[in-house]
C-alpha positions, 0 to 999 in steps of 0.5 A: 161535938157533931154527930159521929161519922158512921156512913161512908159512901165509896163512888168509882170503879174497878180495883181502886173503889173496891180495895178503898171500900174493903179496907174502910169497912175492915179497918172501921168496922162495926162503927162504920159502914160502907157503901160502894156506888160503882160506875162502869168499868173502864177497863179492857182485858190487856189491863193490868195492874202491877203493883210494889210490894206494899199491895201484899200488907192491904192483903194482909189486912183483907185476910185475902189469901195470896194463892187464892188470889193467885188462882182466881186472877191469875196473876204473879211474882214480880221481884222488881223491873229490868231496864233494857234498850230495845237496841242494845246501844243504851244502859241495861239495870235492874231495880229490885224490890230490895236491898242491895249488899250489906253492911261492911264493918258496920257501915253503908255497903254502897259506899264501899262499891262506890270506892271498889268501883273507883278502883277497877271493880267491874262487879255491877250493884245489882249483883250484890242484891238477892232479890235481883240475882233471883229475878234474873234467875227466874227463881222466886225468892222465899224469905228465912230467918237467913235472908232476913239477916242478910237484908231486905228482900220484897216482892210485888205482883201482876195481876190482870186488872179485870180479874183483881177487881173482880176478886176484889169486889167479892171480898167487899161484899164479903166483908159487908160493903153494900155494893151498888150498880149505877150508870151515873151518879150525880150530888145532892149538896147542902145548899149552906155548908157545900157538903155533898148530903147524897148521891142520886143513882139511876132508877130514883135511887139515893144514897145518903152519907155524912162522908163520900170518897171519889174512886171514879178514876182521872174524871174526880166525878165528885173532887172534881166535877161537883166539888170543882177542885181543879188540878196541878198539870204534870205534863212539862215533866213527862214527854208521853202523852199516850198510853197503849195496852195490848196483850200477847200469850203467856209465857210457858215460864213467866218471868218474875220481873218485869220489862222495861225496853227503851226503844227511840219512840218510846217504851214498851213494858212487859208484864207477865201473868199466868193468863198472858204477857201484859204490854203497856207503851208510852209514847208522844203523839207529836213524834209517833201516831198511833198505827207507829206506836202499835206496830213499834210495841209488837217489834219491841215485844217480839210477840203478836199482840190482841186487845189493843187499846191506846189513851191519853195520858195526862199527869197531873195532881188535884190541887187538894185531895180532900175537898169538904166532906169528900177526899179523892183517891188513886187517880181522882187525887193523882194521876202519874205517868205509866213509869214504875207501876205505882198506879195503885201505890196512890190509893194504898197512900191515899187510904193509909193516910187517911186511915191515920186520920179519919175524923171522929166527927163532922168537924174536921178542918184539921185533919183535913189540911194536914191530909192535904198535906201529906199526900201533895208531899208524897205524890210529888216524891213519887213524880221525882222518882218517875222524872228522874228515869226521864231526865237522867236517860241514856237512850240515844238522840231520837226526838222523843229521849232527847226531849225527855232530857230537856224536861224540867226537874222540880228543884227537890229532885235537882238537889237529890241528883247534884247531891248524888253526883257529888258525895253518893248520897240521895237524901231520902224526904219526907213521905218518900214511897221509893226508898234509898236503894232505889234510888241507888239503883236508878241514878247508878242504872242510868250512868249517873256515878258519884265523884267520891265516896264517904271518907269514913270506910278507909278505915276497913282495910283493903284485904277486909273489904275484898273478904266482905265482897266474895262472902255476899255474893257467895251467900247470894248465889247459895241462896239463890240456888236453894229457891224454887223456880217462879213457875214451880212455885206458882204452879205449887201455889195454884194448883186447881183444887176445891174453888174457895168462897171467894170465888162464888162470892158466898 
C-alpha cells in the first residue's frame, strides 16, 4: 500500500481558496496538513457572494459563528429570489428557499393546488410558502418546532465578497492552514507519472505536496494550465456572454431576498447587504454594448451605481474535475451562468464529494473515476435548472429573450419539462441541487402549467381541501406576523460588541 496522503496544497484565490483550505483542514486534521497558496485576488468592491442555504452547514463545520460573520462581512440573510419584469408585462414569481404548502390527507400539496387552480382558485403557489410570505413581508423567518412540522424553511446569505474572503482567510489560519502569498505558481511534474510534485513560487520558494487542489478560478492554473484538461463549452445554452457588477448605497432596511429584474437586453439582479446594494447584470454583447448595459442597469435598478466592472461570461465544464493528483474546485471545475447564485455552491459540491472520496494513499483511480462521474452529473443538473429559466422565459420578444428561448435544452431538461407539462411531476434525477419545490416554483412561475393532476387526490373531498387551504394560509399569516423584521433581526444579531478573535486573526 502506498504512503498515506498527509500533505495537501490548495492553490487559488478568494473565497474558493479559503473555503477549500479551511474545510479540508477542519475535516481531516490531524492526519492531513494543508498549505494554501494565495494568488492575487480578482475581486472588486462590487462583487457579492449570494449563497444557497447549504452554505450554513459548512460554516457550522468550521465553527464560524453566524453573528460574527454577518457583523464582520456586513452581510445579510436571503430567503429566496424574486423574479420580476422591469416593464411589468412579464411574469412575477418568487423562488423561495423552502417548501410550498403542506401535505393534505397524506398526499402531495402541489397536486391539490393544481386541481384547485383548474377550478378557479386565484391564490398563487408562492402564497402557500411560509418562506416566501415572510420574505415579501420583510420578515426574517426563525424556524421552531411549529414551523418545522409545517415544512422545510431555509435561508442563504448575501455576503460582500472581499469581506467574506477575508473572514475565511483568518479562519483558515486559525484552523492551522499554512498560508503563503505569491504572484504566480509554477508546477513541478514527476517525469514518470505526470503527477504534480511541487509548486515553485516567487522568491525561490517551493511547496511540496502529495495532493493538489486548484481553486484558481476559470483559468484553472493547474487543471488546465499544467495538466491540460479541456472543457465542454455550454455557450449554446446561455445567451448572456457579459456580466456587469456594480454597487449602490444600501437600503435603509435591507430586503431579505434578492430580486432579479428582466429587461429587454438581459436581467439585473439586486443583492442587498448591510454595506451596500450589489448589482449583477447579465447581457449579450451581440445585442447591447457595455456602455448601454451600465446605463440600463442603473435605470432598471433605479439606483446610482459605482465601481462597475464588466467581465466575460463563458459557462462550461472541465471534461474532468480530477486529473492525476489534482482536483479542480469551483470555477476551475465549472463556470456557470450568473442566475440562481450557484458560484459558492459549486465549491461546496466539489468539497462534499471530495471528502466522501478522499483517498487514503496514492493509488486512487477508483475514487477519481467516481468523483468525476458525480461532479459531472451534479454540474449538468445545475446547468439544466439555469437553462430552464431562459428557455421557458416570457419576457417579451426582444433579441435577447427571443434568443434565450431558442437555446437548446438538454435531453434531461426536455424530458423534465414535458413530464411536468403533462402530469405536474418534475422527477428529480440523481445528484440534483435544486429540490422539487424549486423546480415547481420555476416552472409555474414561467407559465408552464400542467395539463392534469395525479388522480389519487380526487379521493379527498372538496370540503376537506378547502378547509386545509384555509388552515395553511391562516397558519402562514399567523407565523409571519410573529417574526421580527429582517432589519430588526440584523440589528440585534450584529450589535457592535467587542471585536471577536476571528477579526484580529489571533
